C-alpha positions as CSV (number, residue, x, y, z in Angstrom):
1,M,1.8,39.2,40.2
2,A,2.7,37.5,36.9
3,Q,5.0,35.1,38.8
4,N,2.2,34.3,41.3
5,S,-0.2,33.6,38.4
6,K,2.3,31.2,36.8
7,N,2.9,29.4,40.1
8,Q,-0.8,29.1,40.6
9,L,-1.1,27.5,37.2
10,L,1.6,25.0,38.1
11,V,-0.1,24.3,41.4
12,Q,-3.3,23.6,39.4
13,I,-1.3,21.1,37.2
14,R,0.1,19.5,40.3
15,D,-3.3,19.1,41.9
16,L,-4.9,17.7,38.8
17,I,-2.1,15.1,38.4
18,T,-2.3,14.2,42.1
19,D,-6.1,13.7,42.0
20,T,-6.0,11.8,38.7
21,F,-3.1,9.4,38.9
22,D,-2.0,6.9,41.5
23,K,1.6,6.1,42.3
24,E,2.0,3.2,39.8
25,E,0.6,5.4,37.0
26,I,3.0,8.2,37.9
27,R,5.9,5.6,37.7
28,S,4.6,4.6,34.3
29,L,4.3,8.2,33.2
30,C,7.9,8.9,34.3
31,F,9.1,5.9,32.3
32,E,7.3,7.1,29.1
33,L,8.9,10.5,29.6
34,G,12.4,9.0,30.1
35,I,12.7,10.0,33.8
36,E,13.5,7.7,36.7
37,Y,10.7,8.0,39.4
38,D,13.2,7.2,42.2
39,D,15.4,10.2,41.1
40,L,12.6,12.7,41.9
41,R,13.0,14.7,45.1
42,G,10.6,14.1,48.0
43,E,9.1,11.3,50.1
44,T,5.4,11.7,49.3
45,L,3.7,11.3,46.0
46,S,2.7,15.0,46.0
47,T,6.2,16.2,46.5
48,R,7.5,13.9,43.8
49,I,4.9,15.2,41.4
50,E,6.1,18.7,42.2
51,S,9.6,17.6,41.4
52,L,8.5,16.1,38.1
53,I,6.7,19.3,37.1
54,A,9.7,21.4,38.0
55,R,12.0,19.1,36.0
56,M,9.8,19.2,32.9
57,N,9.5,23.0,33.2
58,R,13.3,23.3,33.4
59,E,13.7,21.1,30.3
60,G,11.0,23.0,28.4
61,R,8.8,19.8,28.2
62,L,5.7,20.8,30.1
63,D,3.8,20.4,26.8
64,D,4.9,16.8,26.6
65,L,3.8,16.1,30.2
66,L,0.3,17.6,29.6
67,N,0.0,15.8,26.2
68,F,0.6,12.5,28.0
69,C,-1.8,13.4,30.8
70,A,-4.5,14.4,28.2
71,Y,-3.9,11.2,26.3
72,K,-4.3,9.0,29.4
73,R,-7.2,11.1,30.9
74,P,-9.0,12.7,27.9
75,K,-12.1,13.6,29.9
76,I,-10.1,15.9,32.2
77,E,-9.8,19.6,31.2
78,W,-6.1,20.1,31.3
79,P,-4.6,23.7,31.3
80,D,-3.5,25.1,27.9
81,L,0.0,26.6,28.2
82,S,-0.3,29.7,26.0
83,E,3.0,31.1,27.4
84,S,6.0,29.6,29.1
85,V,5.8,29.1,32.8
86,S,8.6,28.8,35.3
87,L,8.8,27.4,38.8
88,D,10.6,29.3,41.6
89,V,13.7,27.1,41.3
90,A,17.3,27.7,40.7
91,P,18.2,28.3,37.1
92,V,19.8,25.5,35.2
93,P,23.3,26.3,34.1
94,F,23.9,26.3,30.4
95,T,25.9,23.3,29.2
96,P,27.5,23.7,25.8
97,P,26.7,20.9,23.4
98,E,29.3,18.1,23.2
99,R,31.4,18.6,20.2
100,N,31.5,15.6,17.8
101,P,35.0,14.0,18.0
102,R,34.9,13.6,14.3
103,Q,34.3,17.3,13.6
104,I,37.2,19.7,12.8
105,S,36.9,23.2,13.9
106,L,38.0,26.1,11.6
107,R,40.0,27.4,14.5
108,Q,42.2,24.3,14.2
109,I,43.5,25.3,10.8
110,P,46.9,26.9,11.0
111,V,47.8,30.3,9.5
112,W,49.9,28.7,6.8
113,G,46.9,26.6,5.8
114,W,44.8,29.8,5.2
115,I,47.6,31.4,3.2
116,G,48.2,28.4,1.1
117,G,44.5,28.0,0.5
118,S,44.2,31.6,-0.6
119,V,47.1,31.2,-3.1
120,V,45.5,28.1,-4.6
121,I,42.2,29.9,-5.0
122,A,43.9,32.9,-6.6
123,L,45.8,30.7,-9.1
124,A,42.6,28.8,-9.9
125,L,40.7,32.0,-10.6
126,F,43.6,33.3,-12.9
127,G,43.5,30.0,-14.8
128,V,39.7,30.3,-15.3
129,F,40.2,33.9,-16.6
130,Q,42.8,32.7,-19.1
131,L,40.6,29.9,-20.3
132,V,37.6,32.2,-20.9
133,T,39.6,35.0,-22.6
134,G,41.9,32.8,-24.6
135,G,44.8,35.1,-23.6
136,G,47.3,32.5,-22.6
137,R,48.6,29.1,-23.3
138,L,45.6,27.6,-21.7
139,A,43.2,29.1,-24.2
140,A,40.2,26.9,-24.7
141,T,40.4,24.7,-27.7
142,P,37.4,22.7,-28.9
143,T,37.6,19.2,-27.6
144,T,36.1,16.4,-29.5
145,T,35.5,12.9,-28.2
146,P,37.7,10.5,-30.1
147,T,35.7,8.0,-32.0
148,K,37.2,4.6,-32.4
149,T,37.1,3.9,-36.2
150,L,37.3,0.5,-37.6
151,P,40.6,0.3,-39.5
152,P,40.0,-0.1,-43.2
153,T,40.1,-3.5,-44.5
154,Q,43.3,-4.1,-46.3
155,I,42.8,-4.9,-50.0
156,I,45.4,-7.1,-51.3
157,A,46.0,-6.8,-55.0
158,S,46.0,-10.1,-56.7
159,V,49.5,-11.0,-57.9
160,P,49.4,-12.3,-61.4
161,T,50.6,-15.8,-61.6
162,N,53.4,-16.6,-64.0
163,T,51.8,-18.8,-66.5
164,P,54.6,-20.2,-68.6
165,T,54.3,-20.3,-72.4
166,I,53.7,-23.7,-73.6
167,E,56.3,-24.5,-76.1
168,P,55.5,-26.8,-79.0
169,T,56.0,-30.3,-77.9
170,D,57.3,-33.2,-79.8
171,T,54.4,-35.2,-81.1
172,T,56.1,-38.4,-80.1
173,T,56.9,-37.8,-76.5
174,P,55.3,-34.7,-75.1
175,K,57.2,-32.9,-72.5
176,P,55.5,-32.3,-69.2
177,T,54.6,-28.8,-68.6
178,N,55.8,-27.0,-65.4
179,T,52.5,-26.0,-63.8
180,P,53.3,-23.7,-60.9
181,T,51.6,-24.1,-57.6
182,I,49.3,-21.2,-57.0
183,E,49.9,-19.9,-53.5
184,P,46.9,-18.6,-51.6
185,T,46.7,-14.8,-51.4
186,D,46.9,-13.2,-48.0
187,T,43.4,-12.1,-47.1
188,A,43.5,-9.5,-44.3
189,T,41.3,-10.5,-41.4
190,P,39.4,-7.3,-40.2
191,E,40.0,-6.6,-36.5
192,P,37.0,-6.8,-34.3
193,T,35.4,-3.5,-33.4
194,N,34.9,-2.6,-29.8
195,T,31.2,-2.4,-29.8
196,P,29.9,-1.6,-26.4
197,T,27.7,-4.3,-24.9
198,I,24.3,-3.1,-23.7
199,T,23.7,-4.5,-20.3
200,P,20.1,-5.2,-19.7
201,T,18.5,-3.6,-16.6
202,L,18.0,-6.3,-14.0
203,T,14.7,-6.5,-12.2
204,P,15.3,-6.9,-8.5
205,G,13.6,-9.8,-6.7
206,I,13.2,-11.3,-3.3
207,G,16.7,-11.5,-1.7
208,S,18.0,-8.6,-3.8
209,T,20.1,-6.0,-1.8
210,R,21.7,-2.7,-2.5
211,I,23.9,-0.2,-0.7
212,R,22.6,3.3,0.0
213,P,25.4,5.7,-1.1
214,K,24.9,8.3,1.6
215,D,25.5,6.1,4.7
216,A,26.4,2.7,3.3
217,A,23.2,1.1,4.7
218,V,22.3,-2.3,3.3
219,M,18.7,-2.3,1.9
220,V,16.6,-5.3,1.0
221,Y,13.9,-5.4,-1.7
222,V,10.2,-6.1,-1.1
223,P,8.2,-6.7,-4.3
224,E,4.8,-5.3,-5.0
225,G,1.7,-7.3,-4.0
226,R,-1.0,-8.1,-1.5
227,F,-0.5,-9.1,2.1
228,I,-2.6,-9.6,5.2
229,M,-2.1,-6.9,7.8
230,G,-3.3,-6.6,11.4
231,N,-4.8,-9.2,13.7
232,G,-8.2,-10.4,14.9
233,D,-11.0,-8.0,14.1
234,A,-8.5,-5.6,12.6
235,T,-7.2,-8.1,10.0
236,H,-7.4,-6.6,6.5
237,E,-5.8,-6.9,3.0
238,V,-3.4,-4.3,1.7
239,F,-1.6,-3.9,-1.7
240,L,1.8,-2.2,-1.7
241,D,4.0,-1.0,-4.5
242,A,7.6,-2.4,-4.5
243,Y,10.0,-0.7,-2.2
244,W,13.4,-1.0,-0.4
245,I,13.8,-1.1,3.4
246,D,16.9,-1.0,5.6
247,Q,17.9,-4.5,6.6
248,M,19.0,-3.3,10.0
249,E,18.3,-0.3,12.3
250,V,20.2,2.9,11.9
251,T,23.4,2.8,14.1
252,N,25.2,5.4,16.2
253,S,28.0,5.7,13.7
254,M,25.6,6.2,10.8
255,Y,23.6,8.8,12.7
256,A,26.8,10.6,13.6
257,Q,27.5,11.3,9.9
258,C,24.2,13.2,9.7
259,V,25.1,15.2,12.9
260,F,28.6,16.0,11.5
261,A,26.9,17.3,8.3
262,N,24.8,19.7,10.5
263,Y,21.6,18.1,9.2
264,C,20.6,16.1,12.4
265,R,20.8,17.1,16.0
266,T,22.5,14.9,18.6
267,P,20.5,12.4,20.6
268,A,18.8,13.7,23.8
269,Q,21.2,11.7,26.0
270,N,24.7,10.2,25.4
271,G,24.2,7.1,27.5
272,S,21.9,4.0,27.4
273,Y,20.1,2.1,30.1
274,T,23.2,0.5,31.4
275,H,26.1,2.5,29.8
276,S,26.8,6.1,30.8
277,S,28.7,6.6,27.5
278,Y,27.0,5.1,24.5
279,Y,26.4,7.4,21.5
280,S,29.9,9.0,21.5
281,N,31.7,5.7,22.5
282,T,33.2,4.0,19.5
283,D,32.6,0.6,21.2
284,F,28.9,1.1,20.4
285,D,29.3,2.4,16.8
286,N,27.2,-0.6,15.5
287,Y,24.5,-0.4,18.1
288,P,21.2,1.2,17.3
289,V,21.0,5.0,17.8
290,I,18.5,5.8,20.7
291,Y,17.0,8.9,22.3
292,V,15.8,10.2,18.9
293,S,12.4,11.7,18.3
294,W,10.2,11.1,15.2
295,N,11.4,14.4,13.8
296,D,15.0,13.3,14.3
297,A,14.4,10.0,12.5
298,Q,12.6,11.6,9.6
299,S,15.4,14.2,9.2
300,Y,18.0,11.5,9.1
301,C,16.1,9.5,6.4
302,E,15.7,12.6,4.3
303,W,19.4,13.3,4.6
304,A,20.2,9.7,3.6
305,G,17.9,9.9,0.5
306,G,14.9,8.1,1.9
307,R,12.1,8.4,4.4
308,L,10.6,6.5,7.3
309,P,8.6,3.4,6.2
310,T,4.9,3.4,6.6
311,E,3.2,1.1,9.1
312,A,2.1,-1.2,6.2
313,E,5.6,-1.3,4.6
314,W,7.2,-2.1,8.0
315,E,4.7,-4.8,8.8
316,K,4.9,-6.5,5.4
317,A,8.7,-6.6,5.6
318,A,8.6,-8.0,9.1
319,R,5.9,-10.7,8.9
320,W,4.6,-11.7,5.5
321,D,5.6,-15.0,4.0
322,E,5.2,-14.7,0.3
323,V,5.6,-18.4,-0.5
324,M,3.2,-19.7,2.2
325,Q,0.9,-16.7,1.7
326,E,0.6,-16.3,5.5
327,A,1.4,-13.6,8.1
328,R,3.8,-14.7,10.8
329,I,3.4,-13.7,14.5
330,Y,7.1,-13.3,14.8
331,P,9.4,-12.4,11.9
332,W,10.8,-16.0,11.7
333,G,7.8,-18.0,12.9
334,P,5.6,-18.9,15.9
335,I,8.2,-19.5,18.7
336,I,10.3,-16.9,20.5
337,D,13.5,-17.3,22.5
338,C,16.7,-15.3,23.3
339,G,18.5,-17.0,20.4
340,R,16.4,-15.1,17.9
341,T,15.9,-11.6,19.3
342,N,16.7,-9.2,22.2
343,Y,13.6,-8.9,24.3
344,S,12.6,-9.0,28.0
345,G,15.4,-10.3,30.2
346,C,17.8,-11.4,27.4
347,I,20.4,-8.6,27.4
348,G,18.9,-5.8,29.6
349,D,20.0,-3.2,27.1
350,T,20.5,-2.7,23.3
351,I,22.8,-5.1,21.4
352,Y,24.6,-4.4,18.1
353,V,22.4,-4.6,15.0
354,G,22.2,-7.9,13.0
355,N,23.2,-10.0,16.0
356,Y,20.4,-12.5,15.4
357,P,20.6,-14.0,11.9
358,S,18.1,-16.7,12.9
359,G,15.6,-14.0,13.6
360,V,15.4,-12.9,10.0
361,S,12.1,-12.3,8.2
362,F,11.0,-13.8,4.9
363,Y,12.4,-10.7,3.1
364,E,15.7,-11.0,5.0
365,V,15.0,-8.0,7.3
366,L,16.7,-8.2,10.8
367,D,15.8,-6.9,14.3
368,T,12.1,-6.2,13.6
369,A,11.2,-7.9,16.9
370,G,13.1,-6.5,20.0
371,N,16.2,-4.4,20.5
372,V,14.5,-1.0,19.9
373,R,11.1,0.1,19.0
374,E,11.1,1.9,15.6
375,W,9.4,5.1,14.5
376,V,7.3,4.8,11.3
377,Y,5.8,7.4,9.0
378,D,2.1,7.3,9.9
379,W,0.0,9.3,12.3
380,Y,-1.8,6.9,14.7
381,T,-5.4,6.2,15.5
382,N,-6.9,3.1,17.1
383,D,-9.5,2.6,14.4
384,Y,-7.4,3.4,11.3
385,Y,-7.6,-0.1,10.0
386,L,-11.4,0.1,9.8
387,Y,-11.2,2.8,7.0
388,S,-7.6,2.6,5.7
389,P,-7.3,2.4,1.8
390,F,-6.5,-0.8,0.1
391,Y,-3.6,0.6,-2.0
392,N,-0.5,2.0,-0.2
393,P,-2.0,3.3,3.0
394,Q,-0.1,6.3,4.5
395,G,-1.7,6.6,7.9
396,A,-4.4,8.6,9.5
397,D,-4.8,12.4,9.5
398,N,-2.9,14.4,12.1
399,S,-3.9,12.9,15.4
400,G,-1.1,14.3,17.5
401,F,0.6,10.8,17.9
402,K,3.0,9.0,15.6
403,A,3.0,5.2,15.2
404,M,5.9,3.0,16.4
405,R,6.5,-0.7,15.7
406,G,8.7,-3.6,16.7
407,G,9.0,-3.9,20.5
408,S,12.3,-3.4,22.3
409,W,14.9,-5.0,24.6
410,F,12.7,-4.7,27.7
411,D,9.3,-5.7,26.1
412,S,7.6,-9.0,26.8
413,S,7.0,-11.6,24.1
414,D,3.5,-10.3,23.6
415,D,4.8,-6.8,23.0
416,V,7.2,-7.8,20.2
417,L,4.6,-9.4,18.0
418,T,4.8,-8.3,14.4
419,Y,1.3,-6.7,14.5
420,R,1.8,-4.9,17.8
421,R,1.3,-1.1,17.5
422,Y,2.5,1.7,19.7
423,N,1.9,5.5,19.6
424,Y,3.8,8.5,21.0
425,I,3.9,12.2,20.5
426,P,6.5,13.1,17.8
427,T,8.9,14.7,20.3
428,F,9.1,11.6,22.5
429,R,12.7,10.2,23.0
430,A,13.8,7.3,25.1
431,E,16.5,4.7,25.6
432,Y,14.4,2.0,23.8
433,V,13.4,4.0,20.7
434,G,15.3,3.9,17.3
435,F,14.3,3.6,13.6
436,R,15.2,2.4,10.1
437,C,14.6,4.0,6.7
438,A,12.9,3.0,3.4
439,Q,12.8,4.1,-0.3
440,K,10.6,3.5,-3.3
């Protein structure tokens, strides 16, 4: 009876979707969920919808499907899945996660390695014991930091000059006296002391860069100040404190370090739109990581010592011209072409980061138009700009959808504008979604 009830609920979901969406909308829905419509089983729309629901159920993503449906059709009363449901389909075999080629298993360590390591540890513990108790030659002795002392100035005693006694001279022809030449005394010149030079702390400015230690990412500096955010009726002024932002998007090789550290999970798929092997293929090490959710992106930035940029931080770095005091519609200016960015029809997939130096923004940030859309920190609402604060806006309250910026390799010229906004549920992952990090 419980199985029949579950199947009836899935039939209800199927009927609601069939009655609510047409074929083109189902294609669009599949695209947003990262599924190829033509791969679904069946010839009719209804059977393909059944296949879609079955696949989402197998992958544990029915909530994602219903969230998208509710977002597109908010007036429809969609079922609330209070417990997991399963279709009467063949179970999906468990596939063990692909091991990172960079990772070394403990099983690979030979026996002599374990024995040698144990001996080293035992010797180290014995040495620590001897140091603490003072029972051996290694007894701790107070250590003082040597202080470089200025050598004493050498004091040269004056050598008395031999002043000859003047003998009585003949009054007629005085004899010349032998006046000795007084040689200069050796005055010791004091050696210069090694006084440490105090290096003043340099204030970063526009064009300043630094390397993030954790993943060697290049970051650029964006100074504090006002800028114009949004477009049309949503145009408003914002003030941001100074911050640093990644010059380029996080790459496959950078993200793999976080996975190797067991802090991040692997991307949802190993391939890209045109490459069956992408994330684990070293040929694509410097390409942007894709198939990552908002949670994956935020976890990586935390591991690297930063966070995701806010919408305001991302937009200022991408479009504001501080000299001209104007907001650019593309990071470099008003005209777009395939020589400046990777967008609709240029490549047909991702390209390695930093490939378009002529597409740089005023603050020297790259790839903010095209290549991949980028997760940002904020929760998203359409009307947030109407009430957002002037100082350092952080996004709306929890709306269920996270903001995304930047456009991607398949987006049109209108969709890679610097003020274009997107929104998805935090668990969404696709072949055109990546991210970059920021720091205060």
